[in-house]
MISE-823727 format. One line per 10 residues: number of its first residue (from 1); their letters; for each residue x, y, z of N, C-alpha, C, O, CB. Coordinates in steps of 0.1 Angstrom, whole numbers. Glycine has a CB too. Example, Ala and Ser with C-alpha at 12.3 -4.5 7.8 and 13.67 -1.06 7.14 Angstrom:
<recs>
1 = AS = 132,-57,78,123,-45,78,132,-33,78,142,-33,85,113,-45,90 ~ 128,-22,71,137,-11,71,129,0,79,134,11,80,141,-6,57
</recs>
This chain:
<recs>
1 = MKKHFLSIDD = 524,-185,-180,520,-177,-169,524,-162,-169,533,-158,-177,524,-182,-156 ~ 516,-154,-161,521,-142,-159,532,-140,-153,537,-149,-145,514,-135,-154 ~ 540,-127,-155,553,-125,-149,552,-124,-134,562,-127,-126,560,-112,-155 ~ 541,-120,-129,541,-118,-115,529,-126,-109,519,-128,-115,540,-103,-111 ~ 531,-131,-96,520,-140,-88,516,-131,-77,521,-133,-66,526,-154,-82 ~ 507,-122,-78,501,-112,-68,489,-118,-61,486,-116,-49,496,-97,-76 ~ 481,-124,-69,467,-130,-66,464,-141,-72,471,-146,-81,457,-121,-70 ~ 454,-148,-67,452,-161,-74,445,-159,-85,443,-169,-92,446,-171,-67 ~ 440,-148,-87,435,-143,-101,446,-142,-113,443,-141,-125,429,-128,-100 ~ 459,-144,-108,469,-141,-119,472,-154,-125,481,-155,-134,483,-133,-113
11 = ISRSETFEIF = 466,-165,-122,470,-178,-129,455,-185,-131,445,-184,-123,481,-189,-117 ~ 454,-192,-145,444,-196,-148,440,-209,-144,449,-216,-139,444,-194,-160 ~ 429,-215,-145,424,-229,-138,434,-237,-142,439,-244,-134,409,-235,-143 ~ 438,-237,-157,447,-248,-163,459,-248,-157,465,-259,-154,449,-247,-176 ~ 466,-236,-156,479,-234,-149,480,-240,-135,489,-245,-129,483,-220,-150 ~ 465,-236,-128,466,-241,-114,467,-256,-112,474,-260,-103,454,-238,-106 ~ 461,-264,-121,463,-278,-124,477,-283,-128,480,-294,-123,455,-281,-133 ~ 485,-275,-137,497,-279,-141,505,-276,-128,514,-284,-126,501,-273,-154 ~ 505,-268,-120,512,-266,-106,510,-278,-98,520,-284,-93,505,-252,-98 ~ 498,-283,-95,496,-294,-91,503,-306,-95,510,-313,-88,484,-295,-92
21 = ELAKKLRKNP = 502,-309,-106,510,-320,-112,523,-319,-111,528,-330,-111,508,-321,-124 ~ 531,-309,-111,544,-305,-110,546,-307,-94,556,-314,-91,546,-290,-116 ~ 540,-302,-84,541,-306,-71,540,-318,-68,549,-321,-59,533,-301,-65 ~ 532,-327,-73,533,-339,-71,546,-348,-75,549,-359,-70,522,-343,-75 ~ 552,-342,-87,564,-347,-90,576,-344,-81,585,-352,-79,568,-344,-103 ~ 573,-331,-77,585,-327,-67,584,-332,-53,594,-332,-47,585,-312,-66 ~ 573,-337,-47,570,-344,-36,577,-357,-37,583,-361,-27,555,-345,-35 ~ 578,-364,-48,586,-378,-49,600,-374,-51,608,-381,-46,581,-387,-61 ~ 604,-364,-58,618,-360,-61,620,-347,-56,621,-338,-64,622,-361,-77 ~ 622,-344,-43,622,-330,-38,636,-322,-39,637,-310,-36,618,-332,-23
31 = HGNQFKHKIF = 645,-329,-43,660,-322,-47,662,-321,-62,658,-330,-69,674,-330,-41 ~ 668,-309,-65,671,-310,-80,680,-296,-81,685,-290,-72,656,-311,-92 ~ 681,-294,-93,691,-281,-97,684,-273,-105,690,-265,-112,704,-283,-105 ~ 672,-273,-105,663,-262,-114,667,-250,-110,666,-242,-120,648,-263,-112 ~ 672,-245,-99,675,-231,-96,688,-227,-94,691,-217,-87,667,-227,-85 ~ 698,-237,-100,711,-234,-100,715,-222,-106,710,-220,-117,717,-243,-106 ~ 723,-213,-99,728,-199,-106,717,-192,-104,718,-180,-109,732,-199,-122 ~ 704,-194,-97,694,-184,-96,694,-179,-81,694,-187,-72,681,-188,-101 ~ 693,-165,-81,691,-160,-67,678,-152,-64,674,-142,-71,702,-152,-63 ~ 671,-155,-54,659,-152,-50,660,-141,-36,668,-143,-27,650,-167,-48
41 = ALFFKYPLPW = 653,-130,-37,654,-118,-26,640,-122,-20,630,-121,-26,655,-101,-33 ~ 643,-127,-7,632,-126,2,629,-113,10,637,-110,20,633,-135,11 ~ 618,-107,5,618,-93,13,605,-92,22,594,-90,16,618,-79,2 ~ 606,-92,34,594,-93,43,596,-80,51,606,-77,57,593,-108,53 ~ 584,-73,51,582,-60,60,582,-66,73,590,-62,81,568,-52,58 ~ 575,-76,76,574,-79,91,578,-97,91,578,-104,82,555,-76,97 ~ 582,-100,103,587,-114,103,574,-124,102,564,-123,108,596,-117,116 ~ 576,-134,95,567,-143,91,573,-158,90,574,-164,79,562,-139,79 ~ 576,-163,102,586,-173,101,579,-186,93,586,-192,85,591,-178,118 ~ 568,-188,93,564,-201,86,562,-199,72,562,-209,65,551,-208,91
51 = SELSFKAGIK = 560,-187,64,560,-184,52,575,-184,46,577,-188,35,553,-173,50 ~ 585,-179,55,601,-176,53,605,-192,53,613,-196,45,609,-166,67 ~ 599,-199,62,607,-213,63,604,-220,50,613,-226,44,602,-223,77 ~ 591,-221,45,589,-229,35,595,-223,20,598,-231,10,573,-233,35 ~ 597,-211,19,604,-206,6,619,-208,8,626,-211,-2,602,-189,3 ~ 624,-208,19,639,-209,21,642,-223,19,652,-225,12,645,-205,34 ~ 635,-233,23,639,-246,23,634,-252,8,642,-259,1,631,-253,36 ~ 623,-247,3,621,-250,-12,631,-246,-22,635,-254,-31,611,-243,-16 ~ 636,-233,-21,648,-228,-29,660,-235,-26,665,-240,-36,651,-214,-26 ~ 664,-237,-16,676,-246,-13,675,-259,-18,685,-263,-25,677,-249,2
61 = QLDGSIIYLN = 664,-266,-16,662,-281,-23,666,-281,-38,670,-291,-44,647,-287,-21 ~ 662,-269,-44,664,-269,-59,677,-262,-62,679,-257,-73,652,-263,-68 ~ 686,-261,-52,700,-253,-57,700,-241,-58,709,-235,-64,705,-257,-69 ~ 691,-235,-55,690,-220,-55,697,-212,-43,701,-218,-33,674,-216,-54 ~ 699,-199,-44,705,-191,-35,694,-180,-30,684,-178,-36,716,-184,-42 ~ 697,-174,-18,687,-165,-12,695,-155,-4,704,-156,3,677,-173,-2 ~ 688,-141,-8,690,-130,-2,681,-125,8,670,-121,3,692,-121,-11 ~ 682,-125,21,670,-123,29,672,-108,35,682,-103,40,669,-136,41 ~ 661,-102,33,660,-87,38,649,-88,49,638,-91,45,655,-76,27 ~ 653,-87,61,642,-87,73,638,-73,76,644,-63,71,647,-94,87
71 = HSTTDQLFKE = 628,-73,84,622,-63,88,633,-52,97,631,-40,98,609,-69,96 ~ 644,-59,104,650,-51,114,660,-41,105,665,-30,110,657,-60,125 ~ 664,-46,92,674,-39,85,668,-32,74,675,-27,65,684,-48,81 ~ 655,-32,73,649,-26,61,637,-17,66,629,-13,57,643,-37,51 ~ 636,-13,79,628,-3,84,624,9,77,613,13,75,632,0,94 ~ 637,15,72,638,27,65,633,26,49,630,35,42,653,32,66 ~ 632,13,45,627,12,32,614,15,28,611,17,16,629,1,29 ~ 604,14,38,591,12,34,583,24,32,570,24,32,586,3,44 ~ 590,35,29,585,45,23,585,45,9,594,39,4,589,56,28 ~ 576,50,2,574,46,-14,587,47,-22,591,37,-28,563,55,-22
81 = KALEDMIKSL = 592,59,-23,605,64,-29,615,53,-26,622,47,-35,610,79,-24 ~ 617,52,-12,630,43,-8,626,28,-13,635,23,-20,633,42,11 ~ 614,22,-11,611,11,-18,613,8,-32,617,-2,-37,600,10,-17 ~ 609,20,-40,612,18,-54,627,17,-57,632,11,-67,605,29,-62 ~ 635,24,-49,650,24,-52,654,10,-49,661,4,-57,659,36,-42 ~ 649,3,-37,653,-9,-33,651,-20,-43,660,-29,-45,646,-12,-21 ~ 640,-19,-50,633,-29,-60,644,-28,-72,650,-38,-76,616,-26,-65 ~ 646,-14,-77,654,-12,-89,669,-17,-85,676,-20,-95,653,3,-93 ~ 673,-18,-73,686,-23,-69,686,-37,-70,695,-44,-76,691,-20,-56 ~ 675,-43,-63,675,-58,-64,676,-64,-79,680,-75,-83,662,-64,-56
91 = EKHVDAIIMG = 671,-55,-87,668,-60,-104,682,-63,-107,684,-72,-114,661,-49,-116 ~ 693,-56,-102,706,-57,-107,712,-68,-99,724,-70,-100,714,-44,-105 ~ 707,-75,-91,713,-87,-83,707,-98,-82,713,-108,-79,715,-84,-71 ~ 695,-99,-84,686,-112,-82,676,-116,-95,673,-108,-103,677,-111,-69 ~ 673,-127,-94,662,-131,-105,648,-133,-102,640,-136,-111,666,-143,-110 ~ 645,-131,-89,630,-130,-86,629,-124,-73,639,-126,-65,622,-143,-87 ~ 619,-117,-69,615,-110,-56,603,-119,-49,592,-121,-56,612,-93,-58 ~ 604,-123,-37,593,-128,-30,590,-118,-19,599,-116,-10,596,-143,-24 ~ 579,-112,-18,576,-103,-10,564,-106,1,554,-112,-3,572,-93,-18 ~ 567,-102,13,556,-107,24,552,-94,33,559,-85,36,563,-119,34
101 = AFSQTTLQNI = 540,-95,37,535,-87,46,534,-71,43,536,-63,52,541,-89,58 ~ 532,-68,28,530,-58,24,517,-56,19,509,-65,18,538,-56,17 ~ 512,-42,15,500,-38,11,497,-43,-2,507,-43,-10,499,-24,12 ~ 486,-48,-7,483,-52,-20,485,-41,-30,488,-44,-41,470,-58,-22 ~ 482,-30,-27,486,-16,-34,499,-15,-37,503,-13,-49,483,-3,-25 ~ 508,-17,-27,522,-16,-28,526,-28,-38,533,-25,-48,529,-17,-13 ~ 521,-40,-36,526,-52,-44,523,-48,-59,531,-50,-68,518,-66,-40 ~ 511,-41,-62,507,-40,-75,513,-29,-81,512,-27,-93,494,-38,-75 ~ 520,-22,-73,530,-10,-80,544,-16,-83,552,-10,-91,533,4,-68 ~ 548,-27,-77,561,-31,-81,564,-33,-94,575,-28,-97,564,-42,-75
111 = PKYSDLPVIN = 556,-39,-103,560,-41,-117,561,-29,-124,565,-31,-136,552,-50,-123 ~ 559,-14,-120,563,-2,-125,576,0,-122,582,9,-129,556,9,-121 ~ 583,-6,-112,597,-4,-108,606,-14,-114,618,-11,-117,599,-5,-93 ~ 601,-27,-117,609,-38,-122,603,-47,-130,591,-48,-131,615,-44,-113 ~ 612,-55,-138,606,-65,-147,608,-80,-141,603,-90,-147,612,-63,-161 ~ 616,-80,-128,617,-92,-123,604,-100,-118,596,-94,-111,625,-90,-113 ~ 602,-112,-120,592,-120,-115,590,-115,-99,600,-115,-92,597,-135,-116 ~ 577,-112,-94,574,-107,-83,562,-118,-75,551,-120,-81,570,-92,-85 ~ 565,-125,-63,556,-135,-58,551,-127,-46,559,-122,-38,563,-149,-55 ~ 538,-128,-44,532,-121,-31,533,-133,-20,525,-142,-23,514,-115,-34
121 = AVSDLESPCQ = 539,-136,-11,539,-143,0,528,-143,7,522,-153,10,550,-141,7 ~ 524,-130,10,512,-128,18,509,-113,20,517,-106,26,513,-136,32 ~ 498,-108,16,496,-92,17,484,-91,25,479,-101,30,493,-83,1 ~ 480,-79,27,468,-76,37,455,-79,29,444,-77,34,468,-60,44 ~ 455,-82,17,443,-87,10,442,-99,4,431,-103,0,441,-79,2 ~ 453,-108,3,455,-121,-3,467,-130,4,477,-124,9,457,-119,-18 ~ 465,-142,3,476,-151,7,476,-162,-4,473,-174,-1,474,-157,21 ~ 479,-159,-16,477,-168,-28,487,-181,-26,483,-192,-29,480,-160,-43 ~ 500,-179,-21,509,-190,-20,504,-200,-11,504,-212,-13,522,-186,-15 ~ 497,-195,1,490,-204,9,479,-213,4,477,-225,7,485,-195,19
131 = VISDLFTIKE = 472,-205,-3,459,-212,-8,461,-223,-20,455,-234,-20,449,-200,-14 ~ 470,-217,-30,475,-227,-40,479,-240,-33,474,-250,-36,488,-221,-50 ~ 489,-239,-22,492,-252,-18,481,-258,-9,482,-270,-8,504,-251,-11 ~ 471,-252,-4,460,-257,2,450,-265,-8,446,-276,-6,452,-246,8 ~ 448,-258,-19,441,-265,-30,447,-278,-34,439,-288,-37,441,-256,-41 ~ 461,-279,-35,469,-291,-38,467,-301,-28,466,-313,-31,484,-287,-39 ~ 466,-296,-15,464,-307,-4,449,-311,-5,448,-324,-4,467,-300,11 ~ 440,-304,-8,427,-310,-9,426,-320,-20,421,-331,-18,417,-299,-11 ~ 432,-316,-32,432,-325,-44,438,-338,-41,434,-349,-45,439,-318,-55 ~ 449,-336,-34,457,-350,-30,447,-359,-21,446,-371,-22,472,-347,-20
141 = KFEDFEGLKL = 439,-352,-12,431,-360,-1,419,-365,-10,416,-376,-10,426,-350,13 ~ 413,-356,-17,398,-361,-23,400,-365,-36,391,-372,-40,386,-349,-23 ~ 409,-362,-44,413,-364,-57,407,-357,-69,411,-358,-80,413,-377,-59 ~ 394,-350,-64,387,-343,-72,381,-331,-66,380,-332,-53,379,-351,-77 ~ 377,-321,-71,372,-308,-64,356,-310,-67,349,-305,-59,379,-293,-72 ~ 352,-315,-78,336,-314,-80,330,-322,-69,334,-333,-65,331,-321,-95 ~ 320,-315,-64,310,-321,-54,316,-319,-41,310,-324,-31,306,-336,-56 ~ 328,-312,-40,332,-310,-26,328,-296,-20,325,-287,-27,348,-312,-25 ~ 329,-297,-9,322,-283,-1,333,-278,11,334,-284,21,306,-287,8 ~ 339,-267,9,347,-262,19,340,-251,27,336,-241,21,359,-258,14
151 = AYVGDGNNIC = 339,-253,39,333,-243,48,344,-234,57,351,-239,65,323,-251,58 ~ 344,-221,54,354,-214,60,345,-207,72,335,-200,71,361,-204,50 ~ 351,-208,83,345,-201,96,355,-190,102,366,-194,105,342,-211,107 ~ 350,-178,104,358,-168,111,359,-155,102,349,-152,96,372,-174,114 ~ 370,-148,103,373,-136,98,372,-136,82,376,-147,78,387,-132,103 ~ 367,-129,75,369,-125,60,381,-119,56,380,-109,50,358,-117,57 ~ 394,-124,59,404,-119,59,412,-122,45,406,-125,35,408,-123,70 ~ 425,-120,44,433,-123,31,433,-139,27,434,-143,16,449,-118,33 ~ 432,-147,37,431,-163,36,416,-164,29,414,-169,18,432,-172,52 ~ 409,-160,35,395,-162,30,391,-156,18,381,-160,12,387,-160,39
161 = NSLLLGCSKV = 398,-145,13,398,-138,-1,402,-146,-10,395,-149,-20,408,-125,-2 ~ 416,-151,-9,421,-162,-18,415,-176,-19,415,-182,-30,434,-165,-15 ~ 407,-181,-7,400,-191,-8,390,-191,-17,388,-201,-25,397,-193,3 ~ 383,-179,-17,370,-176,-26,374,-176,-40,367,-180,-48,362,-162,-24 ~ 387,-171,-42,389,-171,-56,394,-185,-62,391,-188,-74,400,-161,-59 ~ 401,-193,-52,408,-205,-57,395,-215,-56,392,-222,-67,421,-209,-46 ~ 389,-216,-46,377,-226,-47,368,-226,-60,364,-235,-66,367,-224,-35 ~ 365,-213,-61,353,-209,-72,361,-213,-86,355,-219,-95,347,-189,-72 ~ 373,-210,-87,381,-211,-99,383,-229,-103,383,-233,-115,396,-202,-96 ~ 385,-236,-92,387,-250,-96,373,-259,-94,373,-271,-95,398,-256,-89
171 = GMDIYVACPR = 364,-251,-92,349,-257,-92,347,-264,-77,341,-274,-77,347,-270,-105 ~ 351,-259,-67,347,-264,-54,338,-255,-47,340,-243,-47,359,-265,-46 ~ 328,-259,-40,320,-251,-33,326,-245,-22,334,-251,-15,309,-258,-29 ~ 322,-231,-19,328,-225,-7,318,-217,1,312,-207,-4,340,-217,-11 ~ 316,-220,13,307,-214,21,315,-207,33,323,-214,39,296,-223,25 ~ 313,-195,35,319,-186,44,308,-180,56,298,-173,54,325,-174,35 ~ 314,-184,68,306,-178,80,314,-168,88,325,-170,94,302,-189,90 ~ 309,-156,88,317,-146,93,307,-137,103,295,-138,102,323,-137,79 ~ 312,-129,111,302,-119,117,299,-106,107,306,-104,98,308,-114,131 ~ 289,-100,110,286,-88,102,300,-76,105,305,-74,116,270,-82,108
181 = GFEPNKKILE = 303,-72,95,315,-62,95,328,-69,93,338,-62,93,316,-54,107 ~ 328,-82,92,342,-89,90,338,-98,77,342,-110,78,348,-98,104 ~ 331,-94,67,329,-101,56,341,-100,45,350,-92,48,315,-96,50 ~ 343,-108,36,355,-108,27,353,-95,17,343,-88,16,356,-122,19 ~ 364,-93,11,365,-81,1,353,-82,-9,351,-92,-15,380,-81,-7 ~ 347,-73,-11,334,-73,-20,339,-74,-35,334,-82,-42,325,-58,-18 ~ 349,-68,-38,354,-70,-52,358,-85,-55,355,-90,-66,365,-61,-55 ~ 365,-90,-44,370,-104,-48,358,-113,-47,357,-124,-53,381,-110,-37 ~ 347,-109,-38,335,-118,-36,329,-118,-50,325,-129,-54,324,-114,-24 ~ 327,-108,-57,321,-106,-69,329,-114,-79,323,-120,-88,321,-92,-72
191 = LARNYSKITK = 342,-112,-78,349,-122,-89,348,-136,-86,346,-143,-96,365,-119,-90 ~ 348,-141,-74,344,-154,-72,332,-160,-76,332,-171,-80,344,-156,-61 ~ 321,-152,-75,310,-154,-80,309,-155,-94,302,-164,-99,302,-146,-76 ~ 316,-146,-102,317,-148,-116,322,-161,-120,317,-168,-129,324,-138,-121 ~ 334,-166,-114,340,-178,-115,332,-189,-113,333,-199,-121,349,-179,-107 ~ 325,-188,-104,315,-198,-98,306,-201,-111,304,-213,-114,306,-191,-84 ~ 301,-193,-117,292,-193,-127,297,-202,-138,290,-211,-143,289,-180,-132 ~ 310,-200,-141,316,-209,-152,319,-224,-146,317,-233,-153,331,-202,-157 ~ 323,-225,-135,327,-239,-129,314,-246,-122,314,-258,-119,339,-236,-116 ~ 304,-238,-121,290,-245,-116,293,-248,-104,290,-259,-100,285,-257,-124
201 = SRVVVETEPK = 300,-239,-94,302,-242,-80,294,-232,-72,287,-224,-79,318,-243,-77 ~ 294,-231,-61,286,-224,-53,296,-214,-43,305,-218,-37,278,-234,-45 ~ 292,-203,-43,298,-194,-33,288,-186,-24,280,-178,-29,308,-183,-39 ~ 289,-190,-11,280,-183,-2,286,-179,12,294,-185,19,268,-193,-1 ~ 280,-165,15,286,-158,26,274,-155,35,265,-148,32,295,-145,23 ~ 276,-162,47,264,-159,57,271,-157,71,283,-155,71,252,-172,59 ~ 263,-157,82,267,-154,96,268,-166,104,275,-167,114,256,-145,103 ~ 261,-178,99,259,-189,111,267,-201,106,265,-207,96,242,-193,113 ~ 278,-203,115,288,-212,113,282,-227,112,287,-234,104,298,-211,125 ~ 271,-231,119,264,-244,119,258,-248,106,258,-259,102,254,-244,129
211 = ATVENANIIY = 251,-237,99,246,-237,85,257,-239,74,256,-247,65,238,-225,82 ~ 266,-231,76,282,-232,69,286,-246,68,288,-252,57,294,-224,79 ~ 288,-251,79,297,-265,80,288,-277,77,293,-288,75,302,-267,96 ~ 275,-274,75,266,-286,73,270,-294,59,271,-290,48,250,-281,71 ~ 272,-306,64,276,-316,50,291,-310,45,294,-315,34,263,-314,36 ~ 298,-303,50,310,-299,45,322,-311,45,323,-318,55,314,-286,53 ~ 329,-311,35,340,-320,33,355,-314,41,363,-320,47,342,-323,16 ~ 354,-300,40,365,-294,47,361,-282,56,353,-274,52,376,-289,37 ~ 365,-281,70,363,-270,76,376,-264,78,386,-270,81,357,-272,88 ~ 376,-250,75,388,-242,74,387,-229,82,377,-222,80,392,-239,60
221 = NDTFVSMGDE = 395,-226,90,396,-212,96,408,-206,98,418,-214,98,391,-213,108 ~ 410,-193,101,423,-187,102,423,-179,115,413,-180,122,426,-178,90 ~ 431,-173,119,432,-164,130,423,-153,131,421,-146,120,446,-157,131 ~ 415,-149,142,409,-136,142,414,-129,153,406,-120,157,395,-137,143 ~ 427,-131,159,435,-124,167,441,-112,159,444,-113,147,447,-134,173 ~ 440,-100,165,448,-88,160,463,-89,164,466,-89,176,442,-74,165 ~ 472,-90,154,485,-92,157,491,-78,163,489,-68,157,493,-97,144 ~ 497,-79,174,503,-69,180,493,-58,188,498,-48,194,512,-62,169 ~ 480,-60,187,471,-49,191,463,-55,202,452,-59,199,461,-43,180 ~ 466,-56,214,458,-62,224,444,-57,227,436,-65,231,464,-61,236
231 = KETKKRLSIF = 440,-44,225,428,-39,227,420,-44,216,409,-49,219,427,-25,227 ~ 425,-44,203,418,-48,192,415,-62,191,406,-67,184,424,-44,180 ~ 423,-69,197,424,-86,201,412,-87,209,402,-94,205,439,-92,210 ~ 410,-81,223,399,-83,230,385,-80,224,375,-86,227,401,-77,241 ~ 386,-69,216,374,-65,209,370,-77,201,359,-82,203,376,-53,200 ~ 377,-82,193,375,-93,181,371,-105,189,362,-112,184,389,-97,173 ~ 376,-108,201,376,-120,208,361,-120,212,354,-130,211,386,-122,220 ~ 356,-108,217,342,-106,223,331,-110,211,320,-114,213,340,-90,229 ~ 336,-107,197,327,-109,187,328,-122,180,318,-128,174,329,-99,179 ~ 339,-127,181,341,-142,174,339,-155,184,337,-166,180,358,-142,168
241 = LPKYQVTTKL = 341,-151,197,340,-162,206,326,-163,214,321,-153,218,351,-162,215 ~ 321,-174,217,325,-188,212,320,-192,199,322,-203,194,322,-197,221 ~ 312,-183,193,304,-188,180,312,-192,169,309,-202,162,295,-178,175 ~ 323,-186,168,331,-189,154,343,-198,158,352,-200,150,337,-174,148 ~ 343,-203,169,355,-212,174,351,-227,167,340,-232,167,354,-214,194 ~ 360,-232,162,359,-246,154,362,-256,166,373,-257,172,372,-248,141 ~ 351,-264,170,349,-274,181,346,-285,173,342,-286,162,338,-270,191 ~ 349,-297,182,342,-312,179,327,-309,178,320,-313,168,346,-323,192 ~ 322,-304,188,307,-301,183,303,-297,171,294,-303,165,302,-292,190 ~ 311,-286,166,306,-278,153,309,-289,141,302,-288,130,316,-263,152
251 = FKFASPDAVY = 319,-298,144,322,-309,133,312,-318,132,311,-325,122,335,-318,135 ~ 302,-319,141,293,-328,140,282,-325,129,274,-333,124,287,-330,154 ~ 283,-312,125,275,-308,114,280,-311,101,273,-309,91,272,-295,115 ~ 294,-315,98,301,-318,87,299,-331,82,295,-339,90,313,-315,88 ~ 303,-335,70,303,-347,64,313,-356,73,323,-352,78,307,-344,49 ~ 308,-370,74,315,-379,82,332,-378,75,341,-381,83,307,-396,82 ~ 333,-376,64,349,-377,59,355,-362,61,366,-359,55,349,-383,40 ~ 349,-353,68,354,-340,68,367,-338,75,370,-345,85,345,-331,74 ~ 376,-330,71,388,-327,75,390,-312,80,383,-302,75,396,-330,66 ~ 401,-310,90,402,-297,94,415,-292,88,424,-300,86,403,-295,108
261 = MRPLPAYRGV = 415,-278,84,427,-271,77,427,-259,83,417,-253,88,426,-270,62 ~ 440,-253,84,442,-239,87,458,-239,86,466,-248,87,436,-235,102 ~ 461,-225,83,476,-223,82,481,-222,98,474,-218,107,480,-208,73 ~ 494,-226,99,501,-224,111,507,-209,111,509,-204,99,512,-236,113 ~ 511,-202,122,506,-208,135,494,-208,140,487,-200,135,511,-204,144 ~ 489,-217,150,476,-216,154,475,-213,168,484,-216,175,468,-228,151 ~ 463,-207,173,460,-202,187,450,-215,192,438,-216,190,451,-184,187 ~ 457,-225,197,447,-235,204,440,-230,214,445,-223,222,452,-246,210 ~ 426,-232,214,418,-227,226,411,-212,222,402,-207,228,429,-225,241 ~ 416,-207,210,410,-196,206,401,-199,192,389,-201,192,422,-185,206
271 = EVTSEVIDGQ = 409,-199,182,401,-200,169,395,-216,167,385,-219,161,411,-196,156 ~ 405,-224,173,402,-239,174,404,-246,185,414,-243,192,408,-246,165 ~ 398,-256,190,402,-265,200,413,-274,199,413,-281,189,393,-271,204 ~ 422,-277,208,429,-285,207,427,-299,203,436,-306,197,434,-284,215 ~ 414,-305,206,409,-319,202,407,-317,187,409,-327,179,394,-324,211 ~ 403,-306,182,404,-306,166,415,-305,160,418,-315,152,399,-296,160 ~ 424,-295,162,436,-294,153,447,-305,157,457,-307,151,442,-280,154 ~ 444,-312,169,454,-322,171,448,-336,171,455,-346,175,460,-320,183 ~ 436,-336,165,429,-350,163,429,-357,148,435,-351,139,413,-348,166 ~ 425,-366,147,427,-374,134,422,-368,123,426,-371,112,421,-386,135
281 = RSIVFDQVEN = 413,-359,125,409,-354,113,414,-340,107,409,-333,97,397,-353,115 ~ 424,-337,114,433,-326,111,443,-328,100,450,-338,102,440,-322,122 ~ 445,-320,90,457,-323,82,464,-309,80,467,-305,69,453,-329,68 ~ 467,-303,91,474,-290,88,488,-293,86,495,-284,81,472,-281,100 ~ 494,-306,91,509,-307,87,510,-313,74,521,-313,68,518,-316,98 ~ 499,-319,67,499,-323,54,500,-307,46,507,-306,36,485,-334,51 ~ 493,-298,50,493,-284,43,508,-279,46,513,-274,35,481,-273,52 ~ 515,-279,56,528,-276,57,538,-284,47,547,-278,42,532,-279,72 ~ 535,-295,45,545,-302,37,543,-299,22,552,-296,14,545,-318,38 ~ 530,-299,19,525,-295,5,527,-281,2,527,-277,-10,511,-299,2
291 = KLHAQKALLI = 528,-274,10,531,-259,8,546,-255,2,549,-247,-6,529,-251,22 ~ 555,-265,9,568,-267,4,569,-269,-12,575,-262,-20,573,-280,12 ~ 563,-280,-15,563,-285,-29,555,-275,-38,561,-270,-48,556,-299,-30 ~ 543,-273,-35,535,-265,-42,542,-250,-46,540,-244,-56,523,-264,-35 ~ 549,-246,-36,556,-234,-39,566,-235,-48,567,-226,-56,561,-228,-27 ~ 575,-245,-48,584,-249,-58,579,-249,-70,585,-242,-78,590,-261,-56 ~ 569,-257,-73,562,-258,-86,559,-247,-91,562,-245,-103,552,-265,-86 ~ 552,-236,-82,548,-222,-87,560,-216,-92,559,-212,-104,542,-213,-77 ~ 572,-215,-84,585,-209,-87,589,-213,-102,590,-205,-111,596,-213,-76 ~ 591,-227,-102,597,-232,-115,587,-227,-126,593,-224,-137,600,-248,-115
301 = KMMGPIILNL = 575,-226,-126,566,-221,-137,567,-208,-139,565,-204,-150,553,-224,-136 ~ 571,-200,-128,572,-187,-130,586,-181,-137,587,-170,-142,569,-181,-117 ~ 595,-190,-135,609,-187,-138,614,-191,-154,625,-189,-159,618,-196,-126 ~ 602,-195,-159,602,-198,-174,607,-211,-177,608,-219,-167,611,-187,-181 ~ 609,-217,-189,610,-229,-194,625,-234,-188,636,-229,-191,609,-228,-211 ~ 623,-246,-179,635,-251,-174,633,-266,-176,623,-271,-173,637,-247,-160 ~ 644,-274,-182,643,-288,-184,643,-294,-169,652,-292,-161,655,-294,-193 ~ 631,-303,-167,631,-310,-155,634,-324,-158,631,-331,-168,617,-308,-149 ~ 641,-329,-146,646,-343,-147,638,-351,-134,643,-354,-123,665,-344,-146 ~ 627,-352,-136,621,-355,-126,613,-370,-128,606,-375,-119,611,-344,-123
</recs>
């Protein structure tokens, strides 16, 4: 594997499946000492409790240690030169850096400052750790990707970008429904379409949710609320609701075996109704569990050859 995991594009298709196999073993035997004497820096610009939780628990389960740098103690560090100094300092103390809520541009500059492995927990452009674990969840649920269709409904954001790359890479069809002006990143969309030519999968972006979810096996969405900006949130809600809300009515257009997925936290009654996310078709808590194991597998692969007793 590459030394850094900043994008779904940083791992090959075969490496993705190797992570899935290791994650399956780790789910059966979640505790070990693979990270004994290893120290991980969790470096988050803004608080992201769900992402932080899965990394902290996973590293602890494998006997690793954590240095946590939260937003309240590092506000002064996010100017470029100060951040460079901090990364160079971390290199003297830790074995890997897990960074969250930074811009993708900032993350791509980190390798200039340090040779440490750097993992993108989530950025403005991608959410690769979430999507790797989601793909693992889908594979465990359906066994194979071939012939599956994932329908993403909502904002073409960082989750959507990583799903486009991940689905097209493993050979699963992905259809995205989003309002005009909220489409996924153009370069990522182009890259996903290139992958789809290799894997013979389909990548479609349109505006109509009903057409997108038709015969889908997975309906996936993410928040279209603007965090911390009430005015922007009101504007977004007027665009997205009610058309892009996932409801039981929308599910009727999907395959009979269709499941619902999304990262937590969820805004029930906004992006998705309670009937859907709390219903029998929802596998959001399978995602939560599998994120723990998939991220551990990813970290083990990135930390180099370690003898596993699984």
